[in-house]
C-alpha positions in Angstrom: 0.0 0.0 0.0 2.8 2.4 0.9 4.5 1.6 -2.4 1.5 2.5 -4.4 1.2 5.8 -2.5 4.7 6.7 -3.4 4.1 5.9 -7.0 1.0 8.2 -7.1 2.9 11.0 -5.4 5.7 10.6 -7.9 3.3 10.7 -10.9 1.5 13.8 -9.4 4.8 15.6 -9.1 5.8 14.8 -12.6 2.4 16.0 -14.0 2.8 19.2 -12.0 6.2 19.8 -13.6 4.8 19.5 -17.1 1.9 21.8 -16.3 4.1 24.5 -14.9 6.5 24.2 -17.9 3.6 24.4 -20.3 2.3 27.7 -18.7 5.7 29.4 -18.9 5.8 32.3 -21.5 7.4 31.5 -24.8 10.6 33.5 -25.6 10.1 36.4 -28.1 11.7 35.7 -31.4 14.6 38.0 -32.2 13.5 40.5 -35.0 15.3 40.3 -38.3 17.1 43.6 -38.9 15.7 45.6 -41.9 18.4 46.1 -44.5 19.2 49.9 -44.9 19.1 51.3 -48.4 21.2 54.2 -49.6 19.2 57.3 -50.7 18.7 57.4 -54.5 20.4 60.4 -56.1 18.2 62.6 -58.2 18.8 62.2 -61.9 21.4 64.5 -63.3 20.2 67.7 -65.0 20.9 67.3 -68.7 18.2 69.7 -70.1 19.1 73.0 -71.6 17.5 76.1 -70.2 14.0 77.0 -71.3 12.3 80.3 -71.9 9.6 81.0 -69.3 8.4 84.4 -70.4 9.1 87.5 -72.6 8.2 91.0 -71.3 8.6 94.2 -73.3 8.5 97.6 -71.5 9.3 101.1 -72.6 12.4 102.6 -70.9 14.6 105.7 -70.8 18.2 106.2 -71.7 19.9 109.0 -69.8 22.6 109.6 -72.5 21.0 108.3 -75.7 23.4 110.1 -78.1 26.9 110.1 -76.9 28.0 110.6 -80.5 25.2 113.1 -81.3 23.3 113.0 -83.5 22.3 109.3 -83.3 20.1 107.9 -86.1 17.0 107.4 -83.9 16.9 111.0 -82.5 15.8 113.3 -85.4 16.1 116.8 -84.0 14.6 119.3 -84.3 11.0 118.2 -84.0 9.6 120.4 -86.8 12.0 121.8 -89.4 12.5 122.0 -93.1 9.7 119.7 -94.1 10.2 117.1 -91.4 8.1 116.3 -88.4 9.1 114.0 -85.5 8.1 113.3 -82.0 9.0 111.2 -78.8 12.7 111.8 -79.5 13.5 115.4 -78.6 12.5 118.2 -76.4 13.0 122.0 -76.7 15.3 123.2 -74.0 15.5 126.9 -73.6 19.3 127.1 -73.4 20.3 124.0 -75.4 17.7 123.9 -78.1 16.4 120.6 -79.2 18.0 117.7 -77.4 17.3 113.9 -77.3 15.1 112.7 -74.6 16.0 109.0 -74.7 12.4 108.0 -74.7 12.5 106.0 -77.9 14.0 103.0 -76.0 12.5 99.8 -74.8 13.7 96.7 -72.9 13.1 93.0 -73.8 13.2 91.0 -70.6 13.7 87.3 -71.3 13.3 85.0 -68.3 14.5 81.4 -68.3 13.8 78.5 -65.9 17.3 78.5 -64.5 20.4 80.7 -64.2 22.3 81.4 -67.4 26.1 81.0 -67.5 27.4 84.4 -68.6 30.7 82.9 -69.9 29.4 80.0 -71.9 26.5 82.2 -73.2 28.7 85.2 -74.0 27.7 85.1 -77.7 24.3 86.6 -76.7 26.1 89.8 -75.8 26.9 90.4 -79.5 24.1 92.4 -81.1 24.8 90.7 -84.5 23.4 87.5 -83.1 20.0 88.9 -82.5 16.9 89.4 -84.7 14.4 91.9 -83.3 11.2 93.0 -85.1 8.5 95.5 -84.2 5.2 94.7 -86.0 2.0 96.6 -86.1 -0.5 96.3 -89.0 -1.8 99.8 -88.4 1.5 101.6 -88.7 2.5 102.9 -92.1 5.6 100.7 -92.0 4.1 97.5 -90.6 7.4 95.8 -89.9 10.4 97.5 -88.3 13.6 95.5 -88.1 17.3 95.6 -87.3 18.2 94.5 -90.8 16.4 97.6 -92.2 18.0 99.9 -89.8 14.8 100.7 -87.9 15.8 99.0 -84.7 19.2 99.3 -82.9 20.4 97.4 -79.9 22.2 99.6 -77.3 22.8 97.1 -74.4 22.6 93.4 -73.5 23.1 92.0 -70.0 22.8 88.5 -68.5 21.4 88.7 -64.9 20.7 85.4 -63.2 17.8 83.8 -65.1 17.3 86.8 -67.3 18.7 88.2 -70.5 17.8 91.9 -70.8 18.1 93.6 -74.2 17.8 97.4 -74.4 17.0 98.6 -77.9 15.7 101.7 -79.7 13.2 101.9 -82.6 12.4 104.7 -85.0 10.0 104.6 -88.0 11.2 107.0 -90.8 9.4 107.7 -94.0 7.9 110.2 -96.5 4.2 111.0 -96.8 2.1 112.8 -99.3 -1.3 114.2 -98.2 -3.7 116.3 -100.2 -4.8 119.5 -98.7 -7.4 122.2 -99.2 -8.2 124.0 -101.3 -8.5 121.9 -104.4 -6.6 118.8 -103.1 -3.1 120.1 -103.6 -0.4 117.4 -102.9 2.0 118.1 -100.0 5.1 115.9 -99.4 6.8 115.8 -96.0 9.2 113.5 -94.1 8.2 112.0 -90.7 10.0 110.2 -87.9 8.4 108.5 -85.0 10.6 107.3 -82.1 9.7 104.4 -79.8 6.9 101.9 -79.4 3.1 102.3 -79.7 1.9 100.9 -76.4 -1.0 103.0 -75.3 -3.6 105.5 -76.6 -1.2 108.5 -76.0 1.4 106.8 -78.2 -1.2 106.1 -80.9 -2.4 109.7 -81.0 1.2 110.9 -81.1 1.9 108.5 -84.0 -1.1 109.8 -86.0 0.0 113.4 -85.4 3.5 112.7 -86.8 2.3 110.6 -89.7 -0.2 113.3 -90.7 2.3 116.1 -90.5 0.6 118.0 -87.7 2.4 121.4 -87.3 3.9 121.3 -90.8 1.1 120.6 -93.3 0.1 124.1 -94.3 -3.7 123.5 -94.7 -6.4 121.0 -93.6 -5.9 117.6 -95.1 -8.5 116.6 -97.7 -7.3 113.0 -98.1 -4.3 110.8 -97.2 -4.6 111.2 -93.5 -4.3 108.1 -91.3 -6.1 107.2 -88.1 -4.4 106.5 -84.8 -3.5 102.8 -84.4 -6.0 100.8 -82.3 -3.5 98.0 -81.6 -0.2 98.0 -79.8 3.2 97.0 -81.3 4.1 93.4 -81.1 7.9 92.8 -80.5 9.5 89.6 -81.4 13.1 88.4 -80.8 15.3 85.5 -81.9 18.8 84.5 -81.0 20.3 83.3 -84.3 23.7 82.6 -85.9 24.3 79.4 -84.0 24.6 81.3 -80.7 23.9 79.1 -77.7 22.4 79.8 -74.3 23.9 77.6 -71.5 22.9 76.9 -67.9 25.5 76.8 -65.1 25.9 73.0 -65.6 27.0 73.4 -69.2 23.7 72.3 -70.8 23.1 74.4 -73.8 20.8 74.9 -76.8 20.3 77.3 -79.6 17.3 78.6 -81.6 15.6 80.5 -78.8 12.8 83.0 -79.7 9.8 84.8 -78.2 7.5 87.8 -78.5 5.4 90.1 -76.4 2.8 92.9 -77.0 3.7 96.1 -75.3 0.2 96.9 -74.0 0.3 99.2 -71.0 -2.3 101.1 -69.0 -2.2 104.9 -68.9 -4.2 107.5 -67.0 -5.8 110.1 -69.2 -8.7 112.1 -67.8 -9.1 110.5 -64.4 -7.6 111.5 -61.1 -6.1 110.1 -59.0 -4.6 107.6 -61.5 -5.3 104.0 -60.4 -2.3 101.7 -60.0 -4.0 98.8 -61.7 -6.7 98.3 -64.3 -7.2 99.3 -67.9 -6.9 102.7 -69.6 -8.9 105.5 -67.9 -11.3 107.1 -70.4 
């Protein structure tokens, strides 16, 4: 009997050991380390610069005719059968002097900085084609090739190439005046761009010989333009424009219409908005 008791006690102890062992928490598995990846480098820039915008604005040159007279400043304003405007003013002591108001700037903006050394060919005016077009001018297309447009300065500034140029339309007109429709021939010169209604009125005055035609015009007069000048540019001659990484292309071009607001009969003049009438 005692022997059986000892056997039962031994079996009970063994069973208790297995139960305790089975309730023990299982060890946590060691996590597998995630392999680290090197950051991927961005692709190298291999694209040449691109033109983002072209803006044309009228400007002023403080010393437009260092070698006076320059071709685009016909002074005096009214003299010996010629009428001109926008180019000169009558100073009491100095007579007629150039005003420098026939100038304009073409501001070309790229999407990245331009390398001034690798792109130095753009500083040569001979590598540029600039045209001023207006279907309501007498001369509807003014160009460098014809001597109507002259470049006076070119600079590279960060993402921009800025060209300063001057333009003058020169021609001869015949109008027929009263009485009897007598023909009257005169020369005219108009400096600068037509960008607003004041410019358009001034252009018509010059083209119609206001101040020099001796009698009312019977026929041959022109109306003031109703559209602004459209200025186009092109970098030609195989000249390249390069970014700072050495990516370059050629054959760039663009255009802009020189529309601008102007206050005429309203006061105070608004900073924004269309032309005040």
